[in-house]
BAZA-368690 format. One record per residue (C-alpha): x, y, z. Coordinates in pm, 1 decimal, decimal comma, padded with zeros to 6 digits. Layout:
! BAZA-368690
PT       px       py       pz
PT        X        Y        Z
...
END
This chain:
! BAZA-368690
PT       px       py       pz
PT  08440,5  12362,3  10042,9
PT  08197,3  12301,7  10321,0
PT  07980,5  12012,3  10328,1
PT  07677,1  12157,0  10475,4
PT  07445,1  12037,5  10154,9
PT  07493,0  11664,9  10289,9
PT  07235,9  11554,8  10511,0
PT  07380,0  11458,8  10842,5
PT  07366,2  11080,6  10847,8
PT  07464,9  11043,1  11214,5
PT  07789,1  10871,4  11163,6
PT  08125,0  10960,9  11325,6
PT  08331,5  11265,4  11217,9
PT  08688,0  11336,3  11293,2
PT  08750,9  11669,7  11509,7
PT  08976,3  11914,5  11354,8
PT  09126,9  12266,8  11431,5
PT  09073,0  12549,1  11133,4
PT  09389,6  12559,0  10976,5
PT  09324,3  12144,1  10864,6
PT  09108,9  12348,4  10559,9
PT  09403,9  12513,8  10449,1
PT  09616,0  12182,1  10462,8
PT  09405,5  11999,5  10243,3
PT  09385,2  12297,3  09995,4
PT  09747,7  12279,9  09990,2
PT  09721,5  11877,0  09936,8
PT  09450,5  11961,9  09687,8
PT  09643,3  12179,8  09474,4
PT  09988,9  11891,6  09470,3
PT  09775,6  11650,3  09352,3
PT  09625,0  11873,7  09095,1
PT  09949,4  11943,1  08983,4
PT  10114,0  11605,6  09003,2
PT  09848,9  11513,9  08758,5
PT  09904,7  11760,2  08528,1
PT  10245,6  11677,7  08490,7
PT  10206,1  11309,1  08420,1
PT  09862,5  11319,6  08209,9
PT  10046,4  11301,3  07874,6
PT  10276,8  10973,8  07994,4
PT  09995,8  10806,6  08223,5
PT  09694,9  10559,4  08154,5
PT  09579,1  10493,4  08511,3
PT  09593,6  10757,0  08843,8
PT  09596,1  10583,8  09181,4
PT  09506,7  10759,9  09493,9
PT  09619,8  10601,4  09816,9
PT  09512,9  10770,3  10128,5
PT  09666,0  10573,8  10420,5
PT  09492,3  10771,6  10694,2
PT  09153,9  10831,8  10542,8
PT  08968,3  10879,3  10889,3
PT  08562,9  10877,8  10856,4
PT  08578,9  11100,5  10562,5
PT  08436,4  11422,7  10740,2
PT  08587,8  11672,8  10987,2
PT  08441,8  11904,0  11216,6
PT  08565,6  12232,5  11293,7
PT  08455,4  12465,2  11570,6
PT  08211,5  12478,2  11816,6
PT  07975,1  12542,7  11513,1
PT  08029,4  12144,3  11391,1
PT  08032,9  12251,0  11033,5
PT  08112,8  11945,9  10819,0
PT  08423,6  11954,4  10569,8
PT  08542,9  11685,7  10328,1
PT  08833,3  11507,2  10441,1
PT  09128,9  11486,4  10181,8
PT  09054,5  11178,4  09993,5
PT  08699,6  11287,8  09967,1
PT  08756,3  11685,2  09901,4
PT  08971,3  11528,1  09581,3
PT  08667,9  11346,9  09503,3
PT  08451,5  11653,0  09499,8
PT  08704,2  11857,3  09330,9
PT  08691,6  11631,4  09026,6
PT  09057,3  11504,4  09020,3
PT  09093,0  11229,3  08751,9
PT  09202,6  10931,6  08927,5
PT  09103,3  10598,1  08819,6
PT  09093,3  10418,2  09131,0
PT  09074,9  10567,0  09486,6
PT  09242,6  10287,9  09748,0
PT  09131,6  10399,5  10082,9
PT  09295,6  10325,1  10428,5
PT  09157,6  10291,5  10748,4
PT  09193,3  10124,8  11057,7
PT  08932,7  10235,3  11308,0
PT  08615,9  10008,3  11234,0
PT  08369,6  10265,9  11269,5
PT  08571,1  10551,3  11073,8
PT  08581,3  10281,2  10818,1
PT  08199,7  10205,4  10795,1
PT  08141,8  10591,4  10803,5
PT  08394,3  10636,6  10510,5
PT  08246,9  10331,7  10297,9
PT  07865,6  10482,6  10367,6
PT  07981,0  10810,2  10270,0
PT  08181,9  10707,8  09944,1
PT  07896,2  10487,9  09839,5
PT  07640,7  10752,7  09912,6
PT  07789,9  11122,2  09737,1
PT  08048,3  10910,5  09507,0
PT  07883,2  10642,8  09349,0
PT  08050,8  10698,2  09029,6
PT  08401,9  10682,6  09158,8
PT  08591,1  10352,5  09187,2
PT  08665,5  10314,4  09560,4
PT  08817,0  10038,0  09743,4
PT  08862,8  10061,3  10128,8
PT  09097,9  09859,2  10310,6
PT  09095,9  09834,2  10704,7
PT  09426,4  09635,4  10746,8
PT  09700,5  09706,8  10967,0
PT  10017,9  09934,1  10827,8
PT  10220,3  09588,3  10844,3
PT  10015,4  09417,3  10617,9
PT  09930,1  09727,1  10385,6
PT  10223,0  09663,0  10134,6
PT  10214,0  09350,8  10011,9
PT  09788,9  09436,3  09984,6
PT  09860,8  09709,6  09779,2
PT  10070,2  09504,9  09569,4
PT  09783,1  09323,4  09452,5
PT  09577,2  09625,8  09349,3
PT  09829,0  09884,4  09180,6
PT  09976,1  09720,3  08861,1
PT  10280,6  09745,7  08745,6
PT  10375,8  10014,1  08436,5
PT  10460,4  09861,1  08142,0
PT  10511,7  10048,8  07799,9
PT  10145,1  09962,0  07715,2
PT  09989,8  10096,1  08043,1
PT  10156,7  10344,6  08266,5
PT  10043,2  10371,9  08625,6
PT  10137,0  10648,5  08845,7
PT  09996,4  10591,2  09185,1
PT  10015,6  10896,1  09486,0
PT  09972,2  10830,5  09822,6
PT  09908,0  11091,6  10091,8
PT  10013,1  11009,6  10461,8
PT  09834,0  11226,5  10649,9
PT  09829,4  11110,4  11043,7
PT  09895,2  11417,8  11250,1
PT  10145,6  11175,8  11423,1
PT  10454,7  10929,9  11404,6
PT  10261,8  10626,4  11288,0
PT  10363,0  10619,8  10994,7
PT  10687,6  10375,0  10968,3
PT  10962,2  10465,2  10697,1
PT  10948,6  10109,3  10638,3
PT  10666,4  10171,1  10475,1
PT  10810,5  10356,2  10180,5
PT  11135,2  10064,8  10160,5
PT  10866,3  09781,8  10135,9
PT  10674,0  09963,4  09841,9
PT  10965,7  10100,1  09644,3
PT  10903,3  09833,4  09372,4
PT  10525,2  09979,8  09337,0
PT  10677,3  10300,6  09257,6
PT  10463,4  10500,2  09427,5
PT  10519,3  10904,3  09531,3
PT  10415,6  11034,6  09845,3
PT  10269,8  11356,1  09969,4
PT  10377,9  11407,7  10327,8
PT  10226,9  11690,0  10555,6
PT  10494,4  11710,0  10819,3
PT  10218,6  11755,8  11100,4
PT  10184,5  11612,7  11450,8
PT  10138,0  11734,1  11820,3
PT  10422,6  11921,4  11936,8
PT  10378,4  12181,0  12237,9
PT  10466,5  12256,2  12563,9
PT  10326,1  11880,5  12682,6
PT  10435,7  11668,9  12374,3
PT  10792,4  11847,9  12322,2
PT  11108,5  11739,0  12171,1
PT  11225,0  11582,3  12521,9
PT  10890,9  11365,9  12509,2
PT  10961,1  11250,0  12183,4
PT  11354,4  11206,7  12209,6
PT  11298,9  11013,4  12522,2
PT  10948,9  10867,2  12605,8
PT  10861,9  10828,0  12247,3
PT  11175,8  10733,8  12090,8
PT  11092,5  10409,8  11966,8
PT  10823,6  10539,5  11749,5
PT  10986,0  10825,5  11633,9
PT  11298,5  10616,7  11514,3
PT  11077,8  10433,9  11309,5
PT  10887,4  10718,5  11142,3
PT  11269,3  10829,2  11014,1
PT  11363,2  10522,3  10966,8
PT  11700,6  10531,4  11158,5
PT  11880,6  10595,9  11456,6
PT  11815,9  10941,0  11606,9
PT  12180,0  10887,1  11792,7
PT  12429,1  11040,8  11610,0
PT  12210,0  11313,4  11457,7
PT  12140,1  11730,2  11539,4
PT  11837,9  11599,0  11695,6
PT  12050,8  11526,1  11992,1
PT  12148,2  11857,2  12018,8
PT  11821,8  12054,6  12014,5
PT  11702,2  12214,5  12288,7
PT  11372,6  12338,0  12186,3
PT  11026,6  12244,1  11971,3
PT  11148,4  12439,9  11698,9
PT  11514,8  12332,9  11610,2
PT  11370,2  11992,4  11686,7
PT  11119,5  12030,5  11366,3
PT  11325,1  12184,4  11159,3
PT  11619,7  11874,4  11192,9
PT  11327,1  11581,0  11189,7
PT  11203,3  11729,4  10824,9
PT  11559,4  11729,0  10705,9
PT  11677,2  11383,3  10845,3
PT  11358,6  11297,0  10655,5
PT  11419,1  11423,6  10328,6
PT  11797,8  11251,3  10354,4
PT  11618,6  10904,9  10449,8
PT  11437,3  10934,4  10126,8
PT  11732,8  11068,6  09912,6
PT  11911,9  10756,1  10019,0
PT  11610,9  10547,5  09890,7
PT  11646,2  10740,0  09543,4
PT  11360,9  10920,9  09622,3
PT  11397,8  11297,3  09583,8
PT  11154,9  11573,0  09635,8
PT  11043,8  11942,6  09729,6
PT  10930,7  12121,0  10035,4
PT  10661,5  12376,0  10082,6
PT  10599,7  12588,2  10397,3
PT  10273,5  12736,3  10551,6
PT  10179,2  12947,8  10810,3
PT  10053,5  12810,8  11085,7
PT  09826,1  12848,6  11386,4
PT  09728,7  12559,5  11601,1
PT  09682,6  12454,1  11970,4
PT  09809,5  12096,5  11902,0
PT  10128,6  12211,4  11668,7
PT  10279,6  12500,7  11858,6
PT  10493,3  12638,0  11572,4
PT  10488,8  12921,6  11325,7
PT  10470,3  12730,4  11064,6
PT  10477,3  12337,2  10899,3
PT  10620,7  12205,7  10566,6
PT  10449,5  12003,3  10291,1
PT  10675,9  11742,8  10061,4
PT  10645,6  11573,2  09756,2
PT  10872,1  11299,7  09739,6
PT  10892,2  11096,5  09409,1
PT  11142,1  10901,7  09214,5
PT  10989,3  11096,9  08869,4
PT  11176,3  11383,7  08788,1
PT  10907,4  11567,3  08617,7
PT  10709,5  11631,6  08953,1
PT  11001,8  11637,4  09206,0
PT  10942,0  12039,0  09219,0
PT  10611,4  12015,2  09248,0
PT  10583,9  12163,6  09645,8
PT  10783,1  12442,9  09498,1
PT  10544,5  12536,7  09247,7
PT  10288,8  12521,0  09490,3
PT  10473,9  12751,8  09735,6
PT  10487,0  13008,7  09437,7
PT  10138,0  12966,0  09329,2
PT  09981,5  13032,5  09702,3
PT  10260,6  13375,7  09696,2
PT  10408,3  13250,3  10031,6
PT  10686,7  13462,4  10084,1
PT  10849,8  13368,6  10393,0
PT  11087,3  13124,4  10533,4
PT  11089,0  13079,0  10909,0
PT  11301,1  12810,1  10930,5
PT  11656,0  12700,8  10738,0
PT  11528,5  12478,7  10437,3
PT  11591,8  12127,3  10501,2
END
């Protein structure tokens, strides 16, 4: 998975913690199951990465370079017909454009630098509607490590039939704790959830672990309210930025055939523990 064979291009890379490698593997596995379950009924697969970054990540003092999620899926040979990579930072978008052209010239890649509020309309230009003669399956990866992804995006893209893989990962530690998000960052948190936090169990939490558990549960409920079902997998975590023993990854879809993908990922990885109640 390391990109040591790729020459140094002196372009920007994103720093990450070691567990990022494991998370990338989980998303790769989820995307592979998504394709295998729909391959017999799909003519065109489209991959959207809403927070694609620069394409490369560095980990630790050795500065070894690893593929970002989209580039790792390309490297793994997953048969997406089109790749829509979104990145709003100009330096990162430039690096991403150079790297995809250099190392994945055979892929049909579109890089968008538009603000998130513009993307739902922009994506409607590039994601064709399914018909009897041409069936399209679009998979969107949302890995921002923040609350920058507004739930309104899900609502606005409902007509496009997009499926989502969402790792529930963000800074959660002594400094950026449950109180920080419920008070100083309440507006951003509520845009992420697509609802007010008032009257929910978030108001009763007294620690980071319960804040996280109830947040994931509320998000899952909001997806169900939009007619989007899904499943969750839980994975161990060793992070200085997100100080929890484990984190969730969700697959959200209106397609019954792929609704349980994350449960299958869980089974395949032989994860035998649940440190939280399942939301």
